[in-house]
C-alpha positions in Angstrom: -0.1 0.0 0.1 1.1 3.6 -0.6 0.5 6.5 1.7 0.4 10.1 0.3 2.6 12.4 2.8 3.4 15.0 -0.1 0.8 17.9 1.5 1.4 19.6 4.7 0.9 22.9 6.1 3.8 25.5 6.2 3.6 28.4 8.9 6.1 31.2 8.3 6.8 33.7 11.2 6.8 37.5 10.7 10.5 38.0 10.9 11.0 35.4 7.9 8.3 37.0 5.3 8.1 40.5 6.5 10.8 42.0 8.5 9.2 45.4 8.5 5.6 44.4 9.7 4.7 45.3 13.0 4.8 42.8 16.1 1.5 40.6 16.1 0.7 41.2 12.8 -1.3 38.2 11.5 0.2 36.4 8.3 -1.6 33.8 6.4 -0.5 30.5 6.4 0.6 28.9 3.6 -0.9 25.1 3.3 -1.3 22.3 1.0 -4.1 22.5 -1.7 -7.5 22.5 -0.3 -9.5 18.9 -0.6 -11.6 20.1 -3.5 -15.1 20.7 -2.1 -15.4 17.7 0.2 -18.1 14.9 -0.8 -19.3 17.6 -3.6 -16.4 16.3 -5.7 -16.3 12.7 -4.4 -13.5 13.1 -1.5 -15.4 11.9 1.1 -16.7 9.0 -0.9 -13.1 8.2 -1.9 -11.7 8.3 1.6 -14.3 5.9 3.0 -13.4 3.6 0.3 -9.9 3.7 0.3 -9.9 3.3 4.2 -12.3 0.2 3.9 -9.9 -1.3 1.2 -6.9 -0.7 3.3 -8.1 -3.1 6.0 -9.2 -5.6 3.8 -7.3 -8.8 3.4 -3.8 -9.3 1.6 -5.3 -11.7 -0.7 -8.4 -9.3 -1.7 -6.1 -6.4 -2.2 -3.7 -8.5 -4.7 -6.9 -9.9 -6.4 -8.0 -6.3 -6.7 -4.8 -5.2 -8.4 -5.0 -8.6 -10.5 -8.8 -7.5 -11.8 -7.8 -3.6 -12.3 -4.7 -4.3 -14.6 -5.3 -7.6 -16.3 -9.3 -7.7 -16.5 -9.1 -6.1 -19.7 -7.3 -9.3 -21.5 -10.6 -11.1 -20.8 -12.4 -8.9 -23.5 -9.4 -9.2 -25.8 -10.2 -13.0 -25.5 -13.7 -12.6 -25.7 -13.2 -10.5 -29.0 -10.9 -13.1 -30.5 -13.5 -15.9 -29.6 -16.2 -13.9 -31.6 -14.3 -13.5 -34.4 -13.5 -17.2 -34.6 -17.2 -17.9 -34.2 -18.3 -15.4 -36.8 -16.1 -16.6 -39.6 -18.5 -19.2 -40.7 -21.6 -16.9 -40.3 -23.3 -14.5 -42.3 -21.8 -11.2 -43.5 -23.4 -9.1 -40.7 -22.3 -11.4 -37.8 -18.6 -11.2 -39.1 -19.2 -7.2 -39.6 -20.2 -7.0 -35.9 -17.3 -9.0 -34.9 -15.0 -6.7 -36.7 -16.8 -3.6 -35.5 -16.7 -4.3 -31.8 -13.0 -3.6 -31.2 -13.3 -0.7 -33.6 -15.9 1.0 -31.5 -14.3 0.1 -28.5 -11.0 2.0 -29.6 -12.9 4.9 -30.8 -14.7 5.2 -27.6 -11.2 5.2 -25.8 -9.6 7.7 -28.0 -12.7 10.1 -27.2 -11.9 9.5 -23.6 -8.6 10.2 -23.8 -9.4 13.5 -25.7 -11.6 14.4 -22.6 -8.7 13.6 -20.1 -6.4 15.8 -21.5 -9.0 18.4 -22.0 -10.4 18.3 -18.3 -7.0 17.7 -16.6 -8.3 16.2 -13.3 -5.6 15.1 -10.9 -5.5 11.9 -9.4 -7.0 11.5 -6.0 -4.3 9.3 -5.2 -1.9 12.3 -5.4 -4.4 15.1 -4.8 -6.1 14.3 -1.6 -3.8 14.5 1.7 -3.0 11.6 3.8 -4.6 8.7 1.8 -3.7 5.2 1.9 -4.1 3.2 -1.4 -3.4 -0.1 -2.7 -1.6 0.4 -6.2 0.8 2.8 -7.1 -0.6 6.1 -8.0 0.0 6.7 -12.2 2.7 9.3 -13.0 1.8 12.9 -13.2 0.2 13.9 -16.2 -1.9 10.6 -16.5 -5.2 12.3 -15.7 -8.0 11.1 -13.6 -11.2 11.8 -15.4 -13.0 9.6 -17.0 -11.8 6.3 -16.2 -10.3 4.7 -19.2 -10.4 1.4 -17.9 -14.0 1.6 -17.1 -14.5 3.0 -20.7 -13.0 0.1 -22.1 -14.8 -2.4 -19.9 -18.3 -0.9 -20.7 -17.6 -0.5 -24.0 -16.4 -4.2 -24.6 -19.3 -5.7 -22.9 -21.8 -3.7 -24.5 -20.3 -4.2 -28.0 -20.2 -7.9 -27.2 -24.1 -7.6 -26.0 -24.9 -6.0 -29.2 -23.6 -8.8 -31.4 -23.6 -11.7 -29.1 -26.2 -11.5 -26.5 -25.3 -14.3 -24.3 -21.4 -13.4 -24.2 -22.5 -9.9 -23.8 -24.6 -10.6 -20.7 -22.0 -12.9 -19.1 -19.3 -9.9 -19.9 -21.2 -7.6 -18.0 -19.9 -8.5 -14.5 -16.4 -8.4 -15.1 -16.8 -5.0 -16.6 -18.4 -3.8 -13.8 -15.8 -5.5 -11.5 -12.9 -3.9 -13.5 -14.6 -0.4 -13.0 -15.2 -0.7 -9.3 -11.8 -2.0 -9.0 -10.3 1.4 -10.0 -11.6 3.0 -6.8 -11.0 0.0 -4.5 -7.1 0.3 -5.6 -7.3 4.1 -4.9 -6.5 5.5 -8.6 -9.9 7.1 -9.4 -12.6 8.9 -7.7 -16.4 7.2 -8.0 -17.5 9.8 -10.6 -14.5 9.2 -13.0 -15.6 5.5 -13.0 -19.2 6.3 -13.3 -18.9 8.6 -16.2 -16.4 6.4 -18.0 -18.8 3.4 -17.7 -21.7 5.5 -19.0 -19.5 6.6 -22.0 -18.4 3.3 -22.9 -21.7 1.7 -22.4 -23.7 4.4 -24.6 -21.2 5.1 -27.4 -19.9 1.8 -28.4 -23.3 0.0 -29.2 -24.4 3.5 -30.9 -21.5 3.4 -33.1 -21.8 -0.3 -34.0 -25.4 0.4 -34.9 -24.4 3.3 -37.4 -21.7 1.4 -38.9 -23.4 -2.0 -39.0 -25.1 -1.3 -42.5 -21.9 -0.1 -44.4 -19.7 -2.9 -42.6 -21.9 -5.9 -43.6 -21.7 -4.4 -47.2 -17.9 -4.1 -47.3 -17.5 -8.0 -45.8 -19.7 -9.0 -48.3 -17.8 -7.4 -51.1 -14.6 -8.7 -49.7 -15.9 -12.5 -49.5 -17.2 -12.4 -52.8 -13.8 -10.9 -54.3 -11.9 -13.3 -52.5 -14.2 -16.1 -53.7 -13.9 -15.0 -57.3 -10.0 -14.9 -56.5 -10.1 -18.5 -55.2 -12.1 -19.7 -58.2 -9.8 -18.3 -60.7 -6.7 -19.8 -59.0 -8.3 -23.4 -58.8 -9.6 -23.2 -62.5 
């Protein structure tokens, strides 16, 4: 676990800052950055969750780190499995199998743009005295929205759009990955909620828009490959 001790108040005496000031003059206290606005910005909830997480068993903390860092690989495997299944399906099935990862990548790119635009600092670096499970990301790796939550939700809903059974099964790991980001201490709860909503809404919407053109493109590719194959065997 990691403890943030970077923020501390510093009081300077009158002699140090203002030799010409009358004795007894009140001087401002230089302190660390304010805790934003308490619960209005998720600070209170973040403190409660990280304090609870710090008291959980070590095996649970290690599992949380494993889920938060490796959980995305589950969706990579599911997309590969879907593509393998779609090889013998119709044009639309194959198009949706290919569009799923494309939609996830597009929503992730939008998430990165939002991050760079908003510049919300990570809570593990911005809130004084918190104890977190995971190492805080490097400065410049902004907090809002949570990219892990975006990818997890976009992947699960993209799968649900094209392969309902697997998509339904993928919803649980998507939620666990998103919540693990708060549990290990690298995101506010609102980062995770916004990221999950962004991925869940935009990925299937993008697939719905591109399903028609994608199906036609797959059909043309398959017919072209079939003609080339026939020419080679003639």
